[in-house]
N, C-alpha and C positions, 0 to 999 in steps of 0.2 A: 733784276731780282724779282721773284714772284713769291709773295707770302700766301701760303695756302690757308684758307679760312675754314677751320674745323667746324663740325656741327655744334650748335649752341649747347651750353650746359643748362640742365634743368634742376631746379630745387624742388624739394618736397615730392620726390618720386621714389618708389620702391626699387629694390634691386631688380634689374631687368636686363635682358640680353637677347641676342638672336644669332643664328648660324645660317649662312647662305651657301648654296652649292650651285655651280654653273658648269655646264659642259657644252662643247662645240664639236661638231664633226670635222670641220675644216681645221686641221692642225691637231685633231684629237686632244683638245685642250681640256683642262680641268681647273676650276678655281674654287677656293674655299675662303670664306671670310666670316669673322665672328666679332662680336662686340658686347661689352658689359658696361652698365652705368648705374649710378645711384645718386640720389639727391636728398640732403637733409635740410634743416631749416636755414643754415648759413653755408653749408659745405656741399659740394657735389664733385663727382669724379667720373671718369670714363676711360675705357681702354679698348683698343681694337687691333686686330691682326688679320692679314690677308696673304694669300699665296697663289701663284699661277704657274702652271707648267704647260707649255705648248710645243708641239713638234713641228715638222715641216708643213707649211701650208701647201695648198694645191690649186692650180688653175683648172679650168674645165677639162683639159686634155693631158696634163702632166703635173708632176710634183715640182715644187720650188725648193730645191735642196738648200739646206742651211738657212732656213727662215724661222727657226725655233725661237722660243722666248722662255726665260725663267725670271720670275720676279717675286719678291715678297716685301711686305711692309708691316710696320707696327707703330702704334701711337698711344700716348697716355696723356691725360689732361686733368687739371684740378682747378676748381673755382671756389673762392671764399668771398662771401657777401657780408658787408657791414652796412650800418644805417646810412652812412655818407660815402661809402666807397665800395667798389667791386673789383676784385683782383682775379685774373686768370693766368694760367700757365699751361703750355702745351708743347710736347716734344714728339717728333716722329722720325722714323728711319725708313729709307726706301732703297732697295737694291734691284737692279735690272741687268740681265745678260741677254743681249739681243743679237741674233744672227743676221747676216746680210747675204742675200742671194749669191751663191757661189758662182753662178753663171754670169753675174754682172761684173766680175773681176776682169779688168783689161789693163794691159801694160802698154798698149799702143793703139793707134787708130784702127789698125787691122783687127785687133781683138775687140774693140768697141763695135765695129761694123758687124763682126761675126756674132757678138752677143745680142745685137738687136735683131738680126735676121734669122738666127737659129731657133728652131722649135723642135723638140724641147731644148732648153738651154744646155750649154756645155756643163759637164760635171754632174748632170742629173743622176741621182742615185735612189735606191729604195728608201722608203720612209724611215725617219730616225728622229729621236729626241736630242741627239748630240748636236752641239754647236761648235763649229770650227771657224777658222779665219776665212773671210773677214768677219769681225764681230766687234761689238761695243759693250763695255761694262760701265755702268753708272751707279754711283753711290751718293745718296742725298740725305743729309741730316738737317733738321729744322728745329729750332727752339724759338718759341714766341711767348712774350710776356705782355700782358695788357692790363692796365688799371684805369678805372674811371672814378673820379671824385666829384661828388654832387654838392653844390652849394644851394642857398635858398633860391636864387634866380639864375644861376649859371652852373656850368660843369666844365671839367677838364679831363681830357683823354690823353694817356701816354702809352705808347707802344714801342717795344724793342724786339727786333728779330735778328736771328743769326742763322746763316745757312752755310753749310760746308758741302761743296760738290767735288767729287772725284770722277774724272772721265778718262777712260782708256779706250783708244781705237786701235784695233789690231788689223793689219793689212796682210796680204799674202806676200811674204818676203822669203828671201833665200837663206838657207842655213839656220843658224841659231837666232838670227834676227826675226824669224817667223814666230818665235816664242815670246818676244817682247813687244810692247805697244809702239806703234809709230807715232802716236800722239798720246801724251800722258800729262794731264792738267789737274791742278788743284785750285779751286776758286772759293775764297772765303768772303762772305759779305756780312757786314754789320749795318743795321738800319735802325734809326730812332725817329719817332714822330711825336710831337706834342700839339694838341689842338685845344684852344679855349673857346667855348661856346658862351658868348657874352649874354647878359640879360636881355630878354625880349622887350621891345616897346609895344605900342598899340598895334602897329602893322609892320614891324621891322625886326628881323632876326639875322644872325650871322655868326661867323667864327673867324679866328685868326690862328694860324698854325706855322710851325717850323718843322723841317725835315732835314735829316742828316744821314749820309750813307758813306761807308768806307768799304772798298772792295780791293782784294789782293788776288792776283792771278800768278801762278807759279808753274813753270814747266819742270816736271820731275826728270832729273838727270838719268841718262841711260837708254834713250830711244835710238841712238845712232843715226839720227836724222837732224837736218836743220829745222829748228822750231818754226812751225807755221805762223805763230804769233809770239811776240816777246813776253817776258815777265813785265808786269805792270802793277801799279797801285792807282786807284782812282778815288778821289774824295769829292763828294757832291753835297752842297747845302742849298736849301731853298726856304723861302718865307712866302706866305700867301695870306690873302684875306678874301672872304666870300660874304656878301651881304644880299639880302632879299627883302623886297617890299611887297605887301599884299594890298592891292587896290580893290575897287568895288567889284569889277568883273575880270580882273587880270592881275598878274604879278610880274615883277621884274627882278632879275637876279644879275649881279655883277661881281666879277672877280678879277684880282690882279695877283701876279706871282713873279718873283725874281729868283733865278737859279744861278749858281756858280759851280763850275766843275774844274778840278785840277787833276792832271795826269802826270805820272812819273813813269818813265819807260827805261828798261835796260834789257838789251838783247845782243845776239851775235848775228852778223851778216853772213853772206855766203862764203866769205873767206875766213870765218871764225874770228873776225875783228869785232870787239865790243863797241856798241853804240849806246849812248845815254841821251835822254831828252826829257824836258819838262815843258808843258804848255797848258793853257787853260782856256775855257770858254765861259761866257756868261750871257744871259738874255733876260729880257723883261717881256712877259706875256700878259694878255688880258682877255676877258670874255664878257659878253653882254647878251642876256637872254630875256625874252618876253613871252609870257603865256597868256593867251586870251581865251576866255570861255565864250564860244560862239553861241552855244545853247546849253540846255540841261544835259545833252548827250554828246556834245562835240567840243573839242578844244583845238586850238592852233598854237604851235610853238615855233619860235624862230630864234636862232642863236648865231651870233657872229663872234669869232674869236681868233686868236693867234696861238700858235704852239711852236715848240722848237725841239730839236734833237741834235745832240753833239755826235759826230761820227764815232763809231766804235773802233776798238783797236784793230780788229781784222780788216776793216775798210781802209785803214791807214797803213798797216804793216804786214798784211798777208804776203807770204812769199813761198812759192813752191807748189808742188803737186798736191791737189786736194781732190780725191776721187779720180775722175777721168780727165781733168783739165789742170792747167797751171793757173794760179791766181796771183796777181800782184796788186798790193795795196797802193793807195794814192801817193805814198812817199817812197815807193820801191821802183819807180820807173820815171823816165823823161821822154818827151816827144819832141822831135826836131821840127823844123819849118815845113818839111815834106810829109809830115805825119808818121814818120818811122818811130817805133817805140824801142827804147834802149833800157833793158833791165839790169845790165851789168854795170851798176853805178853804186856809189856809197848811199847809205840811207839818208834821205832828205829830211829837212826840218821845216817848221812853220815859217822861218825867215826866208828859206830858199824856195819853197813852194807853198804859198799860203792856202790854208783850207778854212772853210767857213761852216758853221753849224747850219743845219736845215731849219728853215723858218716857214711855217705853214700859216695860211690865211684861209679860214674855212667858214662858209655860210651854210647853215643847215636849217631846213624847214620841215615840220611834221604836222600832219592833219590826222586827228584821231576821232572816230565816231564810235560810240559805245552804247548800243541799245540792249534791250532785254535778252535777245537771242542772237545778236549779230555784233561783231566788233570789226572795225576796219581801220587800218593805219597805213598812211602813205608818207614816205620820207624822201626828200630830194636834197642833194648837197653838191656844193662846188668847193674844191680845195686846190688852191694854188700853192705849190711848194717851191720855195726859193732854195737853190743849192741842194737839190735832191741828189742823194747818193745812189748810184746803181753800178752794176757790173756789165761790161760790154766786151765782145770779142775784139782782139787787136792783132792777131797774127798766128803764125805757126812756129813752134819751137821743137827742137829735137835733142835727144840724148841717146845713150846706149840702149835704152829700152824702146825707142821708136820716136814717132813724131806726134805732137799734141797741139791742139788749139790752146792759146793762152788768153786770158781775160784780164782786163785792168779795171780798177775802180775809178769812176769819174764823178763829177758834179755838174749838173745842169738844172735849169728851171723846168718844172713839170706842172701839168694841169690834170687834175682828176675831177670827174663828176660822176654821179651815180644816182640810182633810184632803188629804193627798197619798198615793197608793198606786201601786206598780209591781211587776211580776212579769216575770221573764225565764225562758225555757224553752229548753234545748239539745236539740232534737229529734234531730239528727244531728251528726256532727262539723263539717259545713259548713252547717248550717241551724239558725237560732235565731229566736225571736220574743220580743216584749216588749209588755206591756200596761201603760198608764199612765193615771191619772185624777187630777183635782184639783177641789176645790170651795172657794170662799172666800165667807164671809158677813161683812158689815160694816154698821154702823149707828151713828148718832149716839146718845149716851147720853140726853141731855135731851129732844130733840125727836122721837126715834125715826125721824128722816129717814134715807133711804138716800143713798149717794154716787153721783156720776156716774163712770163709768170703771172700776168694779169688774169684773174679768174673770168671764165666765160659766163654768159647769162645762164641763170638757173631758175627752173620753175618746179614747184613741189606741191603735192596734194597728200594730205594725211587724214585718214578716217580712224577715229578712236571709238571703241565700244567697250562698255563695262557690263559684261554679261550678268554678273551677280555680285552683290556685296552685302556684308553683314558686320556686326561688331567684331567678329573674329577673322573674317576672310574678305579680301578684296581681289578683284581680277581686272585685267585690262588686255584688250586685243587691239592691235594697230595694223593698218594696211597703208603703206606709203608708196607713192609714185614720185620719183625724183628724175626730172629730165634735165640733162646738161647739154646746152646747145654748143655748136661748133664755134670756136673763137675766130671770128672773121677778121679781127684786128691783130693777127699774129705776125711776128717778124718773118722776114724772108727765110728760105730754106737753103742751107748749104749741106749737101750730103757728105757722108763720111768718105766716099770715093773721091769727091772733089777736094776734100782736105788732104787725103793721101797723095793725090796727084800734085797738089800744090807743094807739099813737102818734098816730094821726090824731084820735081822739076825746078824747085827754088823760086817759084813765082809767088808773089804776095797777092792773094785774091782779095785782101782787105785794103789794098793801096788806093783803089778808086772808090770803094764803098765800105766804110767802116761802121755801117749801121748794124743793129742787133740782128742775130740770126739764131736759128734752131737747126738741129740735125735731122728733125722729122717735122712734117707738116702738122698743124693742129689736128687733133683727132676729130672724127665726125661726132655728131651728137649721139648721146646714148641714154637709155632709160634704165634706171635702177628700181627694181621692185622689191620691197621689204615687207615681210610678215613678222610681227613682233608680239609676243605674249608674255604676261607677267601674272603670277599668282602669289599673293602675300597672305600670311597669317601672322599671329602675334610673334612667333619665333621661327618662321620658315619663309624662305624666299625662293621662288623658282621662275626662271624665264627661258624663253627660246626665241630664236629669230632665224629667218630664212631670207637670203638675199639672191636675187636673180638679175643679171645684167644683160641687156640686149642692145645691139647697135642699130 
């Protein structure tokens, strides 16, 4: 669950508002947004609304049919301030209808191979604002209540959040099935949090808190497909404490947390036989950090801690076709002594095939140097994750629509380490620049295999200029160079043709090598050049941007 943090409420402010317009040539899109707010001595309110209409996007040489977007959102909030309390309430509604490239639709490996190699893609048509299948519809409602109570030397914070998410995914299907969603889900989430900030001592401060979350996922009847994930409820509770001590030239922070999660599952297997299960996870985590002031302009931070994550329902129960592949969760398959995978089995349980929560052990170090016109930060980290969940290829399956690779969810120990660096320079009062870079390394511990989807190294340069500014107008121009390097630690490549031949001849190309693979090699490095401009006044906002990509 993600709680959106709205803009803060302001007291003692007159009625004010703004209207913004934005247009883009790619997609011929238009966006409008407006907001109003007002603050009194104890009461303040705000309201906002936004809408976007976008047509088919285009690549340099052709249109991308069915990539339009329609979305709108609205929100309203209220704050009431007392001498010893502050109360806020906020509600928002969001709707999005998003088209998916029509040329990406494939019902077999032959279709997938054609979709990758064909330029322009199949089904390319003249520009349109219409959205057809495949497409997605998302509706999101958020209600958030927040109250803070102030004592003489301590305070208490309470938050409640409710989210209701409706998600419909429409695939290209035959007959009347084309008019109904292939996936139709409703997810409701309630969350509560209470934090007590205890009285501060001479050099000591801290807080104690509790969190509670209840989540219910429901498949809406009528999709005429086997549910990709079952219905479930999930209850999670946690308690934590954080304490910090300020020393002469350094500070120490320590924290401890205990979490408990209970899951209740009910679904139908491939034979429409109901399965029911209940299971739980719990874990204790801790963190210890130290901040040292090396000089007046530099600090060093180090932190070592543990973290955990229980497997989500899809990682355990996923079953069936999702996009161009078949996906099977941890409890939807078995592997024999020869490495052969069997998915035609009853749904397994924790007793039959134990699963463990992920446990991370991370050490992070940061050096920061902050001078008058220069700021530099360097961060390095190492993260060992026990029982890391990931998806890997396992074989080829076939049905009346063709042959497909299928993937299974597994657990293994993994090691991640990386470096992040950034530097900013104030050249003139209205001119500054920033250089950023990052690198991530990841590998399975036992097999030494690499993972799919690990981001490649990135290097970025940004120049920002403020041509003029006054009490009524501000302006900003940005020039950005983003270079993405080739990922040299990419998995092996198995082409679509090799997968097709394997399915037709009945040979298992994963029998002797079940390591991760991709259907295309990692792309070469590329440079993205961005020009970005903003003009703001008291009640007007205008911006433009131009992006140029070169290989």
